[in-house]
N, C-alpha and C positions, 0 to 999 in steps of 0.2 A: 182400314178405317171402321170404327164401330158405329158412327152416327152420320157419316157422309156416304151416300150410295153412289156407286158407279164412278168412283174416284180412281184416276190413274195418270201416270206420266206418259205422254205420247212420244217421248224420246226413245232412242235406241234403234230406230228403223234405218235400214240401209237406203242410200239414195242411188239413183241410176248411174252416177259417176263414181261409185265405190266409196263415198263418204258415209257418215252416219249422223242422224239427227241427235244433237246434244241432249243428254238427260238433264233433269232438274231445271228445265226452262219453261215448258208448257205442261200444265196439268188441267184435266177436265173432270167434271163431276156433275152430280145432281145438286139440288138446292142446298144452301148452307143454313139450315134451320135446326135449332136445338142441338147444336154441335157440342159434344162433351169436351171437357177440359183436356183430356188426353189427345183428342183429335185436333183441337186448336193448337196444342203444343207441337204436334206433328207438322201442321201447316206452317207455323211460325219458326220453330226451332230446327226442325229436321229439313223441311223442304225450302225454308227461307222465302216463302211466298210474299211478294210485296204488293201485287196488283190483283184485284178481283173484278171480273167482268160478269155482269148478271144479264142474261139474254131474255129473261122472262117478261111478260107483259105487265102493264101497270096494275091490273087487277091481282095477278099472282103476287106481285111485289108488295102490295098493300096488305093482302090477306095473310101472307106468310113472309114477312120481311127477313132478309138475311141477318144472321147474327153479326154483330160488330166484331171483326177479327182485329185485335190490337196490332198496330204497326203496318196495316195494309191500307192502300187506297182503294176506293170502290167506285165503279162506273156502271150505271144502269143503261142498257141499250135494248130498247124494245124492238126486236127484229121484225115483228109482225104488226107493228102499229098501223100500217096503211092497208092491211088486209081486211076486207069486209067479212064479218062473221067470225072473226078470230076467236071470240069468246064462246062460241057455240060448242057444245059437247060433240064427241064423235058420233053419238047416236043421232043427234039433231042434224049434223052434216050429212049423214047417210040418208036420212029421210028427205032433207031438202034437195040433195043432189041426185037422189035415186041411184046411188052407186054402191058397189061393194065397199067394205071397210078398206080393202087394199087400194082400190081406185081413189078413194078419198085421201088416203095417205100419200099416194103418188101425186095427187093434185096439190097437197100441202107442200110437198118437196119442190114442185115447180114454183110455187109462190115464194118459197124461201130463197129461190135463186133470182126471181124476177121482180118481186115487190120492191117499190121504191125504198121502203123502210129497211128492208133486208140489205139492199145494195148500200145504202148510206150507213147502216149499222155495222156491217162487216168492214166497210171502208174505215169507219171510225175506230173499230177494234184494231185493225192492222196498223193504221197510222199511229195510234196511241202506243201499242207495245213496241213498234219500231223506234219510237222516240225515247224509249226506256229499255235499251237492249240488254242491260245487265241485271234486270229485275225479273226474277221468276214470277210467273203469273198463273192464275187459275181462272178458267171461264166455265160458266155453267148456265143451265136453264132450270126447268123443274125436275125432270127425270135425268137430264144429262144425255139425251139420246138423239133428238132430232135437230134442234137449233144448235146444240153443242156438237152433235155428230157432224153436221155440215161444216161448222167452224174448224173442227179438227181435220176434216178431210181437206179443207182449203189450205190450212197451214202445211200439212204434209205434202200437198200438191205443189205449193210454192217452193218447197224445199226439194222437189224432184224425187220424192219417195215413189217407189213402184206402186202401181195401182192395186195389186193384190195385197200389199201390206196395208194400204189405206183401208181396204175392205176388212182386213183382219182386225185392225183397231176398232173400226165401226161396229163389227159384229160381236166384239167382246162385251158390249152392253147387255146382250141377252143372257150371258153367264152372270155378270155382276149385278144385274137387277132381278134375277130369278127369285131370290128369297123375299125381297120387298114386294115384287109383283104377286107372288103366291099369297102373301099375307093380305094384300089389298083385295085381291079377288075373293078370298075367303070371307073377308069382312063384308064385301058387297053382296056376296051370296046370302049371308045371314041377314042382310038388310032388306032382302026381298027381290033383288035383281033376278030376272029370268036367265036361263042358260044362254039364250040368244043374245041378250044384252051383255052378259059376261064374255061371250065369244067376241063381240065387237070391242069391248073394253080391252080384252087381252090383245087384240090386234094393235090397239093404241099403245100398249105398254111395252111391246117388243119391236125390234127393228128387223127388216128384211133387206137382203142384198139389193133387191129390185128398187127399193126406195132411194138408196144412194145412187144407184145407176140412173134412176130418173133424173136426179139432180145433175149428174154429169152429162146425160143426154140433152137436158135443157140448156146447159152451158154451151155444148157443141152447136146446138141448133140456133141459139140467139147470139152467141159471141164467137163462134168458130172454133174456139179452143179454150182451155183453162187460162192460158196466157192472155187471150183476148178478153176473157172475163175480168182478169186482174187489171188490165190496162183500161178497157173501155167501161166495164161495170163498176169496179172499185176505184178507178182513177189512180191506180198505183203506177209509179214510174219504173222505168228499167232499173234506175239506181235503187229504188226501194227494194225490188226483188233481188238484185245483186247483193245489196247490204244484208238482206235477210239470210241469204245462203252463207255469207261470210260470218254472220253472228251466230247462227244456230246449227251449223254443221261442222264436223271436224273429221 
């Protein structure tokens, strides 16, 4: 993709029982803003994407609205709507919480599991795509790394993909966002940001294995297991999860 950062199909991974996640069903990316015609054609004609889920907050959505992709339905789900201070910059959060950037990111990942808006948002996401099983979908946030990263990890977990493969997909973000991140950091350097500020911002732009592990640890602590999270947190039924495996693995 020329104008969509961090875009990929999360299909193709093996499951614990020897099956494979179907390709051309689930796509993830960063924001869909100023998408060139060639990339729009890839979304519509090549990947046949029918449904788009936007996990950004209201401020992000208003300031940089998604392009209208002809032939697709669009759903906005603000996963962090109930989180206090969600609009603060990472530097502000570091000052407010008196934490390292990594600890702030780990706290954000805990909130993305436990916040009411996250639970309701991921529930809505799962319920909606399960009601349209034959329609390829794309889900995204701003950078396609944290809110989207957890969404991808949850989908792959529901399909019984091995944990290491889930981390593999998650960490691909660092490769796929490097060019965009380098450009942004250079722009901020020229704008007068200090090296310390740039270091903090860089932490925000990349993912670390420990962040996703924090999400899994939070699930285990509060719900017992990923299955418990799906049933008690997202209110998904056993049938929902069984149907998901039938639809999206082969």
